[in-house]
Each structure stands twice: as structure tokens, then as C-alpha cells.
TIMAR-174373 format. One record per atom (N, C-alpha, C, CB): atom name; residue number from 1; x, y, z; residue in one letter. Coordinates in pm, whole numbers, plus 50000, padded with zeros to 5 digits. Glycine has a CB too. Example, Ala and Ser with C-alpha at 12.3 -4.5 7.8 and 13.67 -1.06 7.14 Angstrom:
+------+------+-------+-------+-------+-------+
: fido : keke :     X :     Y :     Z : mikol :
+------+------+-------+-------+-------+-------+
:    N :    1 : 51319 : 49431 : 50780 :     A :
:   CA :    1 : 51230 : 49550 : 50780 :     A :
:    C :    1 : 51320 : 49670 : 50780 :     A :
:   CB :    1 : 51131 : 49553 : 50905 :     A :
:    N :    2 : 51285 : 49775 : 50708 :     S :
:   CA :    2 : 51367 : 49894 : 50714 :     S :
:    C :    2 : 51290 : 50003 : 50787 :     S :
:   CB :    2 : 51408 : 49940 : 50572 :     S :
+------+------+-------+-------+-------+-------+
***
This chain:
+------+------+-------+-------+-------+-------+
: fido : keke :     X :     Y :     Z : mikol :
+------+------+-------+-------+-------+-------+
:    N :    1 : 50083 : 49882 : 50000 :     M :
:   CA :    1 : 50000 : 50000 : 50000 :     M :
:    C :    1 : 50088 : 50125 : 50000 :     M :
:   CB :    1 : 49905 : 50000 : 50121 :     M :
:    N :    2 : 50031 : 50228 : 49955 :     N :
:   CA :    2 : 50101 : 50355 : 49949 :     N :
:    C :    2 : 50115 : 50414 : 50090 :     N :
:   CB :    2 : 50026 : 50453 : 49856 :     N :
:    N :    3 : 50233 : 50465 : 50122 :     K :
:   CA :    3 : 50258 : 50521 : 50255 :     K :
:    C :    3 : 50171 : 50643 : 50283 :     K :
:   CB :    3 : 50405 : 50558 : 50270 :     K :
:    N :    4 : 50146 : 50723 : 50183 :     R :
:   CA :    4 : 50060 : 50840 : 50201 :     R :
:    C :    4 : 49918 : 50799 : 50237 :     R :
:   CB :    4 : 50060 : 50926 : 50075 :     R :
:    N :    5 : 49870 : 50696 : 50172 :     F :
:   CA :    5 : 49735 : 50647 : 50200 :     F :
:    C :    5 : 49727 : 50599 : 50344 :     F :
:   CB :    5 : 49698 : 50532 : 50103 :     F :
:    N :    6 : 49827 : 50527 : 50391 :     L :
:   CA :    6 : 49828 : 50478 : 50529 :     L :
:    C :    6 : 49835 : 50594 : 50628 :     L :
:   CB :    6 : 49945 : 50383 : 50551 :     L :
:    N :    7 : 49911 : 50696 : 50595 :     L :
:   CA :    7 : 49921 : 50812 : 50682 :     L :
:    C :    7 : 49787 : 50885 : 50692 :     L :
:   CB :    7 : 50030 : 50907 : 50633 :     L :
:    N :    8 : 49723 : 50906 : 50579 :     V :
:   CA :    8 : 49592 : 50972 : 50578 :     V :
:    C :    8 : 49490 : 50888 : 50653 :     V :
:   CB :    8 : 49544 : 50997 : 50432 :     V :
:    N :    9 : 49493 : 50758 : 50633 :     L :
:   CA :    9 : 49401 : 50669 : 50704 :     L :
:    C :    9 : 49424 : 50675 : 50854 :     L :
:   CB :    9 : 49417 : 50525 : 50654 :     L :
:    N :   10 : 49550 : 50675 : 50896 :     A :
:   CA :   10 : 49581 : 50683 : 51039 :     A :
:    C :   10 : 49532 : 50814 : 51100 :     A :
:   CB :   10 : 49732 : 50669 : 51062 :     A :
:    N :   11 : 49551 : 50923 : 51029 :     V :
:   CA :   11 : 49505 : 51052 : 51079 :     V :
:    C :   11 : 49353 : 51054 : 51091 :     V :
:   CB :   11 : 49552 : 51166 : 50986 :     V :
:    N :   12 : 49285 : 51002 : 50992 :     L :
:   CA :   12 : 49138 : 50999 : 50996 :     L :
:    C :   12 : 49087 : 50911 : 51109 :     L :
:   CB :   12 : 49082 : 50950 : 50863 :     L :
:    N :   13 : 49150 : 50798 : 51130 :     V :
:   CA :   13 : 49107 : 50706 : 51236 :     V :
:    C :   13 : 49135 : 50767 : 51373 :     V :
:   CB :   13 : 49178 : 50571 : 51223 :     V :
:    N :   14 : 49251 : 50827 : 51391 :     L :
:   CA :   14 : 49287 : 50880 : 51522 :     L :
:    C :   14 : 49208 : 51005 : 51558 :     L :
:   CB :   14 : 49434 : 50910 : 51526 :     L :
:    N :   15 : 49151 : 51074 : 51462 :     Q :
:   CA :   15 : 49070 : 51191 : 51494 :     Q :
:    C :   15 : 48946 : 51152 : 51572 :     Q :
:   CB :   15 : 49032 : 51266 : 51368 :     Q :
:    N :   16 : 48895 : 51033 : 51549 :     G :
:   CA :   16 : 48778 : 50989 : 51620 :     G :
:    C :   16 : 48809 : 50893 : 51733 :     G :
:   CB :   16 : 48683 : 50925 : 51527 :     G :
:    N :   17 : 48937 : 50863 : 51754 :     C :
:   CA :   17 : 48977 : 50763 : 51853 :     C :
:    C :   17 : 48962 : 50819 : 51994 :     C :
:   CB :   17 : 49123 : 50718 : 51828 :     C :
:    N :   18 : 48884 : 50752 : 52074 :     A :
:   CA :   18 : 48861 : 50797 : 52211 :     A :
:    C :   18 : 48989 : 50792 : 52293 :     A :
:   CB :   18 : 48754 : 50712 : 52278 :     A :
:    N :   19 : 49074 : 50695 : 52268 :     T :
:   CA :   19 : 49200 : 50686 : 52343 :     T :
:    C :   19 : 49288 : 50806 : 52313 :     T :
:   CB :   19 : 49274 : 50556 : 52310 :     T :
:    N :   20 : 49299 : 50842 : 52186 :     A :
:   CA :   20 : 49380 : 50958 : 52150 :     A :
:    C :   20 : 49322 : 51086 : 52211 :     A :
:   CB :   20 : 49389 : 50972 : 51996 :     A :
:    N :   21 : 49193 : 51095 : 52220 :     R :
:   CA :   21 : 49129 : 51213 : 52279 :     R :
:    C :   21 : 49154 : 51222 : 52428 :     R :
:   CB :   21 : 48978 : 51212 : 52252 :     R :
:    N :   22 : 49155 : 51109 : 52497 :     T :
:   CA :   22 : 49172 : 51112 : 52642 :     T :
:    C :   22 : 49318 : 51122 : 52684 :     T :
:   CB :   22 : 49111 : 50988 : 52704 :     T :
:    N :   23 : 49411 : 51097 : 52592 :     L :
:   CA :   23 : 49553 : 51105 : 52627 :     L :
:    C :   23 : 49593 : 51244 : 52671 :     L :
:   CB :   23 : 49638 : 51062 : 52511 :     L :
:    N :   24 : 49539 : 51345 : 52609 :     N :
:   CA :   24 : 49576 : 51482 : 52646 :     N :
:    C :   24 : 49463 : 51557 : 52714 :     N :
:   CB :   24 : 49621 : 51558 : 52523 :     N :
:    N :   25 : 49370 : 51484 : 52772 :     A :
:   CA :   25 : 49263 : 51549 : 52848 :     A :
:    C :   25 : 49324 : 51608 : 52975 :     A :
:   CB :   25 : 49147 : 51448 : 52883 :     A :
:    N :   26 : 49293 : 51731 : 53001 :     A :
:   CA :   26 : 49353 : 51801 : 53114 :     A :
:    C :   26 : 49262 : 51798 : 53238 :     A :
:   CB :   26 : 49384 : 51944 : 53076 :     A :
:    N :   27 : 49176 : 51701 : 53246 :     K :
:   CA :   27 : 49086 : 51691 : 53361 :     K :
:    C :   27 : 49156 : 51614 : 53472 :     K :
:   CB :   27 : 48951 : 51621 : 53320 :     K :
:    N :   28 : 49175 : 51674 : 53589 :     P :
:   CA :   28 : 49254 : 51609 : 53694 :     P :
:    C :   28 : 49198 : 51476 : 53744 :     P :
:   CB :   28 : 49266 : 51702 : 53810 :     P :
:    N :   29 : 49068 : 51462 : 53753 :     D :
:   CA :   29 : 49011 : 51339 : 53809 :     D :
:    C :   29 : 48958 : 51245 : 53700 :     D :
:   CB :   29 : 48898 : 51374 : 53905 :     D :
:    N :   30 : 48998 : 51265 : 53576 :     A :
:   CA :   30 : 48954 : 51179 : 53466 :     A :
:    C :   30 : 49022 : 51042 : 53478 :     A :
:   CB :   30 : 48987 : 51243 : 53328 :     A :
:    N :   31 : 48952 : 50936 : 53437 :     P :
:   CA :   31 : 49014 : 50804 : 53444 :     P :
:    C :   31 : 49132 : 50794 : 53348 :     P :
:   CB :   31 : 48910 : 50695 : 53411 :     P :
:    N :   32 : 49232 : 50715 : 53385 :     L :
:   CA :   32 : 49351 : 50697 : 53303 :     L :
:    C :   32 : 49359 : 50558 : 53243 :     L :
:   CB :   32 : 49474 : 50724 : 53385 :     L :
:    N :   33 : 49330 : 50457 : 53321 :     V :
:   CA :   33 : 49343 : 50319 : 53276 :     V :
:    C :   33 : 49223 : 50284 : 53188 :     V :
:   CB :   33 : 49354 : 50220 : 53397 :     V :
:    N :   34 : 49251 : 50243 : 53065 :     Y :
:   CA :   34 : 49148 : 50211 : 52965 :     Y :
:    C :   34 : 49049 : 50327 : 52948 :     Y :
:   CB :   34 : 49073 : 50083 : 53004 :     Y :
:    N :   35 : 49101 : 50448 : 52948 :     A :
:   CA :   35 : 49014 : 50567 : 52940 :     A :
:    C :   35 : 48939 : 50574 : 52808 :     A :
:   CB :   35 : 49096 : 50693 : 52959 :     A :
:    N :   36 : 49004 : 50544 : 52697 :     G :
:   CA :   36 : 48937 : 50550 : 52568 :     G :
:    C :   36 : 48827 : 50447 : 52555 :     G :
:   CB :   36 : 49037 : 50531 : 52457 :     G :
:    N :   37 : 48855 : 50327 : 52602 :     T :
:   CA :   37 : 48755 : 50221 : 52599 :     T :
:    C :   37 : 48637 : 50257 : 52688 :     T :
:   CB :   37 : 48816 : 50087 : 52643 :     T :
:    N :   38 : 48667 : 50310 : 52804 :     R :
:   CA :   38 : 48561 : 50350 : 52896 :     R :
:    C :   38 : 48477 : 50465 : 52839 :     R :
:   CB :   38 : 48621 : 50391 : 53031 :     R :
:    N :   39 : 48543 : 50557 : 52769 :     L :
:   CA :   39 : 48471 : 50667 : 52705 :     L :
:    C :   39 : 48378 : 50614 : 52596 :     L :
:   CB :   39 : 48569 : 50770 : 52645 :     L :
:    N :   40 : 48426 : 50519 : 52517 :     D :
:   CA :   40 : 48341 : 50458 : 52414 :     D :
:    C :   40 : 48220 : 50390 : 52476 :     D :
:   CB :   40 : 48421 : 50357 : 52331 :     D :
:    N :   41 : 48241 : 50312 : 52580 :     L :
:   CA :   41 : 48131 : 50241 : 52645 :     L :
:    C :   41 : 48032 : 50339 : 52709 :     L :
:   CB :   41 : 48185 : 50143 : 52750 :     L :
:    N :   42 : 48086 : 50445 : 52766 :     Y :
:   CA :   42 : 48001 : 50550 : 52826 :     Y :
:    C :   42 : 47911 : 50612 : 52719 :     Y :
:   CB :   42 : 48088 : 50659 : 52893 :     Y :
:    N :   43 : 47970 : 50646 : 52605 :     A :
:   CA :   43 : 47892 : 50707 : 52496 :     A :
:    C :   43 : 47795 : 50608 : 52436 :     A :
:   CB :   43 : 47985 : 50762 : 52387 :     A :
:    N :   44 : 47837 : 50484 : 52422 :     W :
:   CA :   44 : 47753 : 50380 : 52363 :     W :
:    C :   44 : 47629 : 50355 : 52449 :     W :
:   CB :   44 : 47833 : 50250 : 52345 :     W :
:    N :   45 : 47645 : 50367 : 52580 :     N :
:   CA :   45 : 47533 : 50345 : 52672 :     N :
:    C :   45 : 47452 : 50471 : 52697 :     N :
:   CB :   45 : 47585 : 50290 : 52803 :     N :
:    N :   46 : 47477 : 50575 : 52617 :     G :
:   CA :   46 : 47394 : 50695 : 52626 :     G :
:    C :   46 : 47438 : 50796 : 52730 :     G :
:   CB :   46 : 47256 : 50657 : 52655 :     G :
:    N :   47 : 47565 : 50793 : 52769 :     G :
:   CA :   47 : 47615 : 50890 : 52866 :     G :
:    C :   47 : 47599 : 51032 : 52813 :     G :
:   CB :   47 : 47762 : 50862 : 52899 :     G :
:    N :   48 : 47562 : 51122 : 52900 :     C :
:   CA :   48 : 47528 : 51257 : 52856 :     C :
:    C :   48 : 47643 : 51355 : 52862 :     C :
:   CB :   48 : 47416 : 51309 : 52938 :     C :
:    N :   49 : 47736 : 51335 : 52950 :     C :
:   CA :   49 : 47833 : 51441 : 52980 :     C :
:    C :   49 : 47976 : 51388 : 52975 :     C :
:   CB :   49 : 47804 : 51501 : 53118 :     C :
:    N :   50 : 48018 : 51346 : 52858 :     A :
:   CA :   50 : 48152 : 51288 : 52844 :     A :
:    C :   50 : 48262 : 51388 : 52882 :     A :
:   CB :   50 : 48173 : 51240 : 52701 :     A :
:    N :   51 : 48244 : 51512 : 52847 :     M :
:   CA :   51 : 48345 : 51614 : 52880 :     M :
:    C :   51 : 48361 : 51630 : 53030 :     M :
:   CB :   51 : 48309 : 51748 : 52816 :     M :
:    N :   52 : 48251 : 51620 : 53103 :     D :
:   CA :   52 : 48257 : 51634 : 53249 :     D :
:    C :   52 : 48327 : 51515 : 53315 :     D :
:   CB :   52 : 48117 : 51649 : 53306 :     D :
:    N :   53 : 48307 : 51396 : 53262 :     H :
:   CA :   53 : 48363 : 51275 : 53323 :     H :
:    C :   53 : 48503 : 51242 : 53273 :     H :
:   CB :   53 : 48271 : 51158 : 53298 :     H :
:    N :   54 : 48529 : 51264 : 53145 :     F :
:   CA :   54 : 48654 : 51220 : 53084 :     F :
:    C :   54 : 48745 : 51333 : 53038 :     F :
:   CB :   54 : 48624 : 51131 : 52969 :     F :
:    N :   55 : 48693 : 51453 : 53031 :     G :
:   CA :   55 : 48772 : 51565 : 52982 :     G :
:    C :   55 : 48790 : 51564 : 52831 :     G :
:   CB :   55 : 48905 : 51566 : 53048 :     G :
:    N :   56 : 48709 : 51485 : 52762 :     A :
:   CA :   56 : 48718 : 51474 : 52616 :     A :
:    C :   56 : 48579 : 51442 : 52561 :     A :
:   CB :   56 : 48821 : 51365 : 52573 :     A :
:    N :   57 : 48555 : 51488 : 52440 :     E :
:   CA :   57 : 48429 : 51455 : 52373 :     E :
:    C :   57 : 48431 : 51310 : 52325 :     E :
:   CB :   57 : 48404 : 51552 : 52254 :     E :
:    N :   58 : 48318 : 51248 : 52328 :     A :
:   CA :   58 : 48306 : 51110 : 52280 :     A :
:    C :   58 : 48305 : 51108 : 52128 :     A :
:   CB :   58 : 48177 : 51043 : 52336 :     A :
:    N :   59 : 48357 : 51000 : 52067 :     P :
:   CA :   59 : 48352 : 50990 : 51921 :     P :
:    C :   59 : 48208 : 50977 : 51872 :     P :
:   CB :   59 : 48435 : 50871 : 51873 :     P :
:    N :   60 : 48188 : 51014 : 51747 :     A :
:   CA :   60 : 48054 : 51009 : 51690 :     A :
:    C :   60 : 48000 : 50866 : 51680 :     A :
:   CB :   60 : 48053 : 51074 : 51553 :     A :
:    N :   61 : 48089 : 50770 : 51655 :     Y :
:   CA :   61 : 48049 : 50630 : 51639 :     Y :
:    C :   61 : 48129 : 50543 : 51738 :     Y :
:   CB :   61 : 48072 : 50581 : 51493 :     Y :
:    N :   62 : 48087 : 50539 : 51863 :     P :
:   CA :   62 : 48165 : 50467 : 51964 :     P :
:    C :   62 : 48175 : 50317 : 51938 :     P :
:   CB :   62 : 48106 : 50490 : 52099 :     P :
:    N :   63 : 48074 : 50258 : 51875 :     G :
:   CA :   63 : 48080 : 50115 : 51845 :     G :
:    C :   63 : 48189 : 50081 : 51745 :     G :
:   CB :   63 : 47947 : 50068 : 51792 :     G :
:    N :   64 : 48212 : 50170 : 51650 :     L :
:   CA :   64 : 48319 : 50148 : 51553 :     L :
:    C :   64 : 48456 : 50176 : 51613 :     L :
:   CB :   64 : 48298 : 50235 : 51430 :     L :
:    N :   65 : 48462 : 50269 : 51706 :     D :
:   CA :   65 : 48588 : 50307 : 51768 :     D :
:    C :   65 : 48632 : 50211 : 51877 :     D :
:   CB :   65 : 48577 : 50446 : 51824 :     D :
:    N :   66 : 48541 : 50137 : 51934 :     L :
:   CA :   66 : 48569 : 50054 : 52050 :     L :
:    C :   66 : 48683 : 49954 : 52029 :     L :
:   CB :   66 : 48447 : 49980 : 52089 :     L :
:    N :   67 : 48687 : 49876 : 51921 :     P :
:   CA :   67 : 48798 : 49780 : 51906 :     P :
:    C :   67 : 48935 : 49848 : 51897 :     P :
:   CB :   67 : 48776 : 49696 : 51782 :     P :
:    N :   68 : 48944 : 49957 : 51823 :     A :
:   CA :   68 : 49072 : 50027 : 51810 :     A :
:    C :   68 : 49114 : 50089 : 51943 :     A :
:   CB :   68 : 49064 : 50135 : 51701 :     A :
:    N :   69 : 49019 : 50146 : 52015 :     S :
:   CA :   69 : 49051 : 50205 : 52145 :     S :
:    C :   69 : 49094 : 50097 : 52245 :     S :
:   CB :   69 : 48931 : 50283 : 52200 :     S :
:    N :   70 : 49028 : 49984 : 52243 :     A :
:   CA :   70 : 49066 : 49875 : 52334 :     A :
:    C :   70 : 49207 : 49827 : 52304 :     A :
:   CB :   70 : 48967 : 49758 : 52322 :     A :
:    N :   71 : 49241 : 49816 : 52177 :     L :
:   CA :   71 : 49376 : 49774 : 52139 :     L :
:    C :   71 : 49480 : 49877 : 52182 :     L :
:   CB :   71 : 49384 : 49751 : 51988 :     L :
:    N :   72 : 49455 : 50004 : 52153 :     L :
:   CA :   72 : 49550 : 50108 : 52189 :     L :
:    C :   72 : 49560 : 50123 : 52341 :     L :
:   CB :   72 : 49509 : 50241 : 52126 :     L :
:    N :   73 : 49450 : 50113 : 52412 :     D :
:   CA :   73 : 49454 : 50119 : 52558 :     D :
:    C :   73 : 49535 : 50003 : 52615 :     D :
:   CB :   73 : 49312 : 50117 : 52616 :     D :
:    N :   74 : 49525 : 49886 : 52554 :     T :
:   CA :   74 : 49602 : 49770 : 52600 :     T :
:    C :   74 : 49751 : 49792 : 52576 :     T :
:   CB :   74 : 49555 : 49641 : 52529 :     T :
:    N :   75 : 49786 : 49846 : 52461 :     L :
:   CA :   75 : 49927 : 49873 : 52431 :     L :
:    C :   75 : 49984 : 49979 : 52525 :     L :
:   CB :   75 : 49942 : 49919 : 52285 :     L :
:    N :   76 : 49904 : 50075 : 52565 :     L :
:   CA :   76 : 49949 : 50183 : 52652 :     L :
:    C :   76 : 49926 : 50154 : 52800 :     L :
:   CB :   76 : 49879 : 50310 : 52615 :     L :
:    N :   77 : 49881 : 50035 : 52832 :     L :
:   CA :   77 : 49846 : 50001 : 52971 :     L :
:    C :   77 : 49959 : 50024 : 53071 :     L :
:   CB :   77 : 49803 : 49857 : 52978 :     L :
:    N :   78 : 50084 : 49983 : 53042 :     P :
:   CA :   78 : 50189 : 50011 : 53142 :     P :
:    C :   78 : 50206 : 50159 : 53173 :     P :
:   CB :   78 : 50321 : 49956 : 53093 :     P :
:    N :   79 : 50192 : 50244 : 53072 :     F :
:   CA :   79 : 50207 : 50387 : 53095 :     F :
:    C :   79 : 50088 : 50446 : 53170 :     F :
:   CB :   79 : 50225 : 50458 : 52962 :     F :
:    N :   80 : 49967 : 50400 : 53138 :     S :
:   CA :   80 : 49850 : 50454 : 53207 :     S :
:    C :   80 : 49845 : 50408 : 53352 :     S :
:   CB :   80 : 49722 : 50413 : 53134 :     S :
:    N :   81 : 49889 : 50285 : 53379 :     V :
:   CA :   81 : 49894 : 50239 : 53518 :     V :
:    C :   81 : 49999 : 50319 : 53595 :     V :
:   CB :   81 : 49925 : 50087 : 53525 :     V :
:    N :   82 : 50114 : 50341 : 53533 :     A :
:   CA :   82 : 50218 : 50421 : 53598 :     A :
:    C :   82 : 50168 : 50562 : 53628 :     A :
:   CB :   82 : 50344 : 50427 : 53511 :     A :
:    N :   83 : 50097 : 50621 : 53534 :     A :
:   CA :   83 : 50043 : 50755 : 53557 :     A :
:    C :   83 : 49936 : 50753 : 53666 :     A :
:   CB :   83 : 49986 : 50812 : 53427 :     A :
:    N :   84 : 49856 : 50647 : 53670 :     A :
:   CA :   84 : 49749 : 50639 : 53770 :     A :
:    C :   84 : 49805 : 50626 : 53912 :     A :
:   CB :   84 : 49658 : 50520 : 53739 :     A :
:    N :   85 : 49921 : 50561 : 53926 :     I :
:   CA :   85 : 49980 : 50546 : 54060 :     I :
:    C :   85 : 50089 : 50651 : 54086 :     I :
:   CB :   85 : 50039 : 50406 : 54077 :     I :
:    N :   86 : 50092 : 50753 : 54000 :     N :
:   CA :   86 : 50183 : 50868 : 54016 :     N :
:    C :   86 : 50331 : 50832 : 54008 :     N :
:   CB :   86 : 50157 : 50935 : 54146 :     N :
:    N :   87 : 50367 : 50743 : 53919 :     V :
:   CA :   87 : 50507 : 50715 : 53893 :     V :
:    C :   87 : 50555 : 50818 : 53792 :     V :
:   CB :   87 : 50529 : 50568 : 53841 :     V :
:    N :   88 : 50664 : 50884 : 53821 :     R :
:   CA :   88 : 50719 : 50985 : 53732 :     R :
:    C :   88 : 50848 : 50933 : 53670 :     R :
:   CB :   88 : 50745 : 51119 : 53808 :     R :
:    N :   89 : 50863 : 50956 : 53540 :     F :
:   CA :   89 : 50984 : 50916 : 53469 :     F :
:    C :   89 : 51070 : 51039 : 53446 :     F :
:   CB :   89 : 50951 : 50845 : 53335 :     F :
:    N :   90 : 51194 : 51033 : 53489 :     N :
:   CA :   90 : 51287 : 51142 : 53466 :     N :
:    C :   90 : 51375 : 51105 : 53348 :     N :
:   CB :   90 : 51373 : 51172 : 53592 :     N :
:    N :   91 : 51328 : 51134 : 53231 :     V :
:   CA :   91 : 51400 : 51100 : 53108 :     V :
:    C :   91 : 51463 : 51226 : 53053 :     V :
:   CB :   91 : 51306 : 51035 : 53003 :     V :
:    N :   92 : 51593 : 51214 : 53019 :     Q :
:   CA :   92 : 51664 : 51328 : 52963 :     Q :
:    C :   92 : 51733 : 51285 : 52836 :     Q :
:   CB :   92 : 51765 : 51386 : 53064 :     Q :
:    N :   93 : 51759 : 51381 : 52751 :     G :
:   CA :   93 : 51828 : 51353 : 52626 :     G :
:    C :   93 : 51976 : 51321 : 52648 :     G :
:   CB :   93 : 51815 : 51471 : 52532 :     G :
:    N :   94 : 52039 : 51268 : 52544 :     G :
:   CA :   94 : 52182 : 51235 : 52551 :     G :
:    C :   94 : 52269 : 51358 : 52548 :     G :
:   CB :   94 : 52221 : 51143 : 52437 :     G :
:    N :   95 : 52396 : 51337 : 52573 :     N :
:   CA :   95 : 52492 : 51449 : 52575 :     N :
:    C :   95 : 52536 : 51483 : 52438 :     N :
:   CB :   95 : 52612 : 51417 : 52659 :     N :
+------+------+-------+-------+-------+-------+
***
């Protein structure tokens, strides 16, 4: 496949991805672990106030987004658990 096509497809998919939306949500008490999956399920079950609970808007089609969000949340699980228990990484660039 063409690399440009894959890039455009990735951008289009991630614009509606609940996990990508919750990664930079600035809500202090928003859930971190499986946040995108939880946002999809919340929206799918008719939740009214996604911005209040998650700090991000729910995708327009949560049923379509759910498998991708579950996969991405699983891949990011070590980082979200570390963030949930307040583990800080002190990473610096090379000399």
C-alpha cells in the first residue's frame, strides 16, 4: 500500500479515537486506565456528559471506535497504570 494512503488513514482514524482524545485530556480526576475504551462504552450506553467525566468529547460512532481504542489502551496500559499510581519518569536527552 502507498505510505501516504496509510498516513491519511491513520490521521482519519485517530481523529475519532477515544483513546487519542483522552491522552491529552487536562481533567485532573479523569480516568487513566482504559480511558478511551471506557469513554466509548460510556457514549455507547447513552452517557450525557463525556466532557465532564473524561475531559474529552466522545467519538461520533463509539461502536466502531471501541475495538481500536481497546487495542490502543492495552498497548498503553503500562504507561497509564504508571500515571494512575503517580510514577514519574525522569527521562533526559543524551549528551
